[in-house]
C-alpha positions in Angstrom: 74.3 70.5 241.1 77.0 73.0 239.8 80.0 74.0 241.9 81.1 77.6 241.5 84.1 79.5 242.8 83.6 82.4 245.2 85.6 85.4 243.9 87.7 87.4 246.3 86.0 90.5 247.7 87.0 93.8 245.9 89.1 96.3 247.8 86.2 98.7 247.6 83.8 96.3 249.4 86.5 95.6 252.0 86.9 99.4 252.5 83.2 99.8 252.9 83.3 97.1 255.6 86.1 98.8 257.4 84.3 102.1 257.4 81.2 100.6 258.9 83.1 98.8 261.6 84.2 95.2 261.6 83.0 94.8 265.2 79.3 95.2 264.4 79.3 94.3 260.7 80.3 91.3 258.7 81.5 90.8 255.2 79.6 87.9 253.5 79.3 86.3 250.1 75.6 86.0 249.2 75.3 82.8 247.2 71.8 83.8 245.9 73.0 87.1 244.5 76.5 85.9 243.6 78.3 88.9 245.3 79.9 90.2 248.4 77.8 92.3 250.8 78.3 94.0 254.2 75.6 93.0 256.7 75.0 93.2 260.5 76.8 90.4 262.3 73.5 89.1 263.7 71.9 89.1 260.3 74.1 86.6 258.5 71.8 84.2 256.5 72.2 80.5 255.8 72.9 81.2 252.2 75.8 83.5 253.0 79.5 82.7 253.4 81.4 84.9 255.9 84.8 86.4 255.1 86.3 84.3 257.9 84.9 81.1 256.4 86.3 82.2 253.0 89.8 82.8 254.4 89.5 79.4 256.1 89.2 77.7 252.7 85.5 77.8 251.9 85.9 79.3 248.4 83.3 77.4 246.4 79.5 77.1 246.6 76.9 74.8 245.2 74.2 76.0 242.8 71.2 73.6 243.0 69.4 72.6 239.8 65.7 71.8 239.2 64.4 68.5 240.6 62.4 65.9 238.7 59.2 67.8 239.2 60.7 70.8 237.5 60.3 73.2 240.5 63.2 75.4 241.3 64.3 75.8 245.0 64.5 79.3 246.5 68.2 79.7 245.7 67.9 78.6 242.0 64.7 80.7 241.6 66.6 83.8 242.8 69.5 83.1 240.5 67.1 82.6 237.5 65.3 85.8 238.3 68.6 87.7 238.7 69.9 86.4 235.3 66.7 87.6 233.6 67.0 91.1 235.1 70.7 91.4 234.9 72.4 90.2 231.6 75.9 90.7 233.3 75.1 88.6 236.3 76.1 85.2 235.1 79.5 86.5 233.8 80.3 88.2 237.0 79.2 85.1 239.0 80.9 82.4 236.9 84.2 84.2 236.3 84.5 86.4 239.4 84.7 89.5 237.2 85.6 92.8 239.0 87.7 95.9 238.4 90.8 95.7 240.5 93.5 98.4 241.2 97.2 97.8 241.4 98.2 99.7 244.6 101.8 100.2 243.3 100.8 102.4 240.2 97.0 103.0 240.5 96.4 101.1 237.3 92.9 99.5 237.0 92.0 96.4 235.0 89.0 94.1 234.5 90.1 90.7 235.9 88.5 87.4 236.6 89.3 83.7 237.0 91.1 82.0 234.0 89.3 79.3 232.1 91.4 76.4 230.9 89.8 73.5 228.9 86.4 74.7 230.0 87.2 74.7 233.7 87.5 77.8 235.9 90.9 77.9 237.6 92.4 79.9 240.5 94.6 82.0 238.2 93.4 85.6 237.8 93.8 87.1 234.4 92.6 90.3 232.4 89.3 90.1 230.6 87.9 92.0 227.7 84.2 92.6 226.8 82.2 93.8 223.8 78.4 94.2 223.3 77.7 93.6 219.7 74.8 95.0 217.5 72.6 92.0 218.3 72.8 92.6 222.0 75.1 89.7 222.7 77.8 90.1 225.4 81.1 88.8 224.1 83.7 88.1 226.8 87.2 86.7 226.5 90.6 86.5 228.1 92.0 86.9 224.6 92.2 90.6 223.5 92.6 89.7 219.8 89.5 87.7 219.9 87.4 90.6 221.2 89.1 93.0 218.8 88.1 90.8 215.9 84.6 90.5 217.2 84.3 94.3 217.5 85.8 95.1 214.1 83.7 92.4 212.4 80.5 93.8 214.1 81.3 97.4 213.1 82.0 96.4 209.5 78.8 94.4 209.3 76.7 97.3 210.6 78.5 99.9 208.5 80.0 101.7 211.5 83.7 101.2 211.0 84.1 104.6 209.5 82.3 106.1 212.5 85.0 104.4 214.8 87.8 106.1 212.8 85.9 109.4 212.9 85.4 109.3 216.6 89.0 108.3 217.3 90.2 111.1 215.0 87.9 113.7 216.6 89.5 112.9 220.0 93.0 113.2 218.4 93.8 109.5 219.2 94.8 108.7 215.7 96.6 110.8 213.0 95.0 112.3 209.9 97.0 109.8 207.8 95.5 106.9 209.7 92.0 108.4 209.5 92.2 109.0 205.7 93.7 105.5 205.0 91.4 103.7 207.4 94.5 101.5 208.1 93.5 98.7 210.6 97.2 97.9 211.0 98.3 101.4 212.0 100.1 101.5 215.4 98.1 104.6 216.6 94.8 103.0 215.6 95.6 99.8 217.5 96.9 101.7 220.5 93.7 103.7 220.6 91.5 100.6 220.1 93.1 98.5 222.8 92.7 101.5 225.2 89.1 102.0 224.3 88.2 98.3 224.6 90.0 98.2 228.0 88.1 101.2 229.3 84.8 100.0 227.9 85.3 96.6 229.6 86.1 98.2 232.9 83.2 100.6 232.7 80.6 98.0 231.9 81.6 95.7 234.9 82.8 98.6 237.1 79.5 100.5 236.9 77.6 97.4 238.0 80.2 96.6 240.7 79.6 99.9 242.4 75.9 100.2 241.6 74.1 96.9 241.2 71.2 98.7 239.3 73.6 99.4 236.4 72.9 96.1 234.6 72.8 97.2 231.0 76.0 97.4 228.9 76.2 100.7 226.9 76.7 100.7 223.1 80.5 100.6 222.3 80.5 103.7 220.0 78.4 105.7 222.4 80.9 104.9 225.2 83.7 106.0 222.9 82.0 109.3 222.2 81.2 110.2 225.9 83.4 108.1 228.1 86.8 108.4 226.6 88.8 111.6 227.0 90.7 112.9 223.9 94.2 114.4 223.7 95.0 118.1 223.7 91.7 119.6 224.7 89.5 116.5 224.6 86.5 116.0 226.8 87.1 116.4 230.5 87.0 113.4 232.8 83.5 112.6 233.8 82.7 112.6 237.5 82.6 109.1 239.2 79.6 108.3 241.3 79.8 105.4 243.8 76.9 103.9 245.8 77.0 102.4 249.3 75.3 99.2 250.1 73.2 100.3 253.1 69.7 98.9 253.6 66.6 100.4 255.1 67.0 98.0 258.1 70.6 99.2 258.7 69.5 102.8 258.7 66.6 102.1 261.0 69.0 100.3 263.4 71.4 103.3 263.3 68.6 105.8 264.1 67.3 103.7 267.0 70.8 103.3 268.4 71.5 107.1 268.4 68.1 107.8 270.0 68.7 105.3 272.8 72.2 106.5 273.4 71.3 110.2 273.4 67.9 110.5 275.1 67.3 106.9 276.4 64.4 105.9 274.2 63.7 104.8 270.6 62.1 107.3 268.2 58.4 107.3 267.4 57.3 105.8 264.1 56.9 109.4 262.8 60.4 110.4 263.9 62.0 107.3 262.5 60.2 107.7 259.2 61.3 111.3 258.8 64.9 110.6 259.7 65.0 107.5 257.4 63.7 109.6 254.5 66.5 112.1 255.1 69.2 109.5 255.3 67.9 107.6 252.3 68.3 110.7 250.2 72.0 110.9 251.2 72.6 107.3 250.4 70.8 107.5 247.0 72.9 110.5 246.0 76.0 108.4 246.4 79.6 109.6 246.6 80.7 111.8 243.7 84.4 112.0 242.9 86.0 114.5 240.4 89.5 114.5 239.1 91.1 117.7 237.8 94.6 118.9 237.0 95.8 121.8 239.2 99.3 123.3 239.1 100.8 120.3 237.5 99.1 117.9 239.9 96.2 115.5 239.6 93.7 116.5 242.3 90.8 114.2 243.3 87.9 115.4 245.4 85.0 113.4 246.8 81.8 114.6 248.3 78.5 113.2 249.6 77.8 109.7 250.9 76.6 108.4 254.2 79.2 109.0 256.9 78.1 107.2 260.1 80.2 109.3 262.5 79.1 112.6 260.9 75.4 111.7 260.8 75.6 110.4 264.4 76.9 113.8 265.6 74.3 115.7 263.7 71.4 113.5 265.1 72.8 113.8 268.6 72.9 117.5 268.4 69.4 117.6 266.9 68.1 115.5 269.8 69.8 117.6 272.4 68.1 120.8 271.1 64.7 119.2 270.5 64.6 117.2 273.7 66.6 119.1 276.4 65.0 117.4 279.4 65.3 113.9 278.1 68.9 114.6 277.0 69.9 115.9 280.5 68.2 112.9 282.2 70.2 110.6 280.0 73.4 112.4 280.7 72.7 112.3 284.4 71.9 108.6 284.2 75.2 107.9 282.4 77.1 109.9 284.9 75.6 108.0 287.8 76.2 104.7 286.1 79.9 105.6 285.6 80.2 106.8 289.2 78.7 103.5 290.4 81.2 101.6 288.4 84.1 103.6 289.9 82.8 103.2 293.5 82.2 99.5 293.0 85.7 99.1 291.7 87.2 100.9 294.6 85.6 98.8 297.3 
């Protein structure tokens, strides 16, 4: 059996938990999926570690291995299937990889647990990543090691000149460096470390915010489309984030609003129609754009499932569509409150 360290939950996951409400929702580490999730408090499974347990010191979990008969247990079978579908899964799981933000300066980095003499430690360090031309994911705490892997791979595939061309097109290196193809030039190395940094964050960050993003993009393709140039380079691409909200959670939300507003659950047809509408909102995600306006960096976000906003909309819809049921429910609530007041006064 293998013992693995549970990574700390990202600030984004903790924020999602706070937005949903810590009273009714719990933050758990799913040992089968190897990641933190927000679930209903009454839906915590046996293979999940709660945030309270994590803070109390439960920061490792055991991964079972095949028995003598060769059959995998449910947890191991899930892990094996996840690794086959998601090439990044084992790296995120084993090293606790995630994009973290320094709240003092807003700087983001790809970080994970340090490995010393083949053992994962508690120390958190920067990581760098490169997908080579053979499809192998190269990961290291040592930037120079990843730099060498990248340059050797680009040389072997005849694409080193393309790297210089792309960096020059984005005005990240000088014409002198471009013409000489000088690998020791300061501007070339500054541009390369920045690109590898952004590439590493993009590969893991995309998966972090959207678990369906399991394939690492080609390095040069990322440089061409995901890196902004200087002095009129490409605009920053919009950022799309996805919320981890299941069908069961949306159904529970719909039922709760119906009961609270008109005193009954929706019919199957009503629930299905509302679920379809809310699913579209969740799938569109939250789109964030960053622009420069009047000497300031302005960030705007739109979209996403806002529980309070959607609750108010559904309540108003039910009030208009079911006026009699709505009034009866309000009258019932009034009488209930009045009874409480009278009982307290006796």
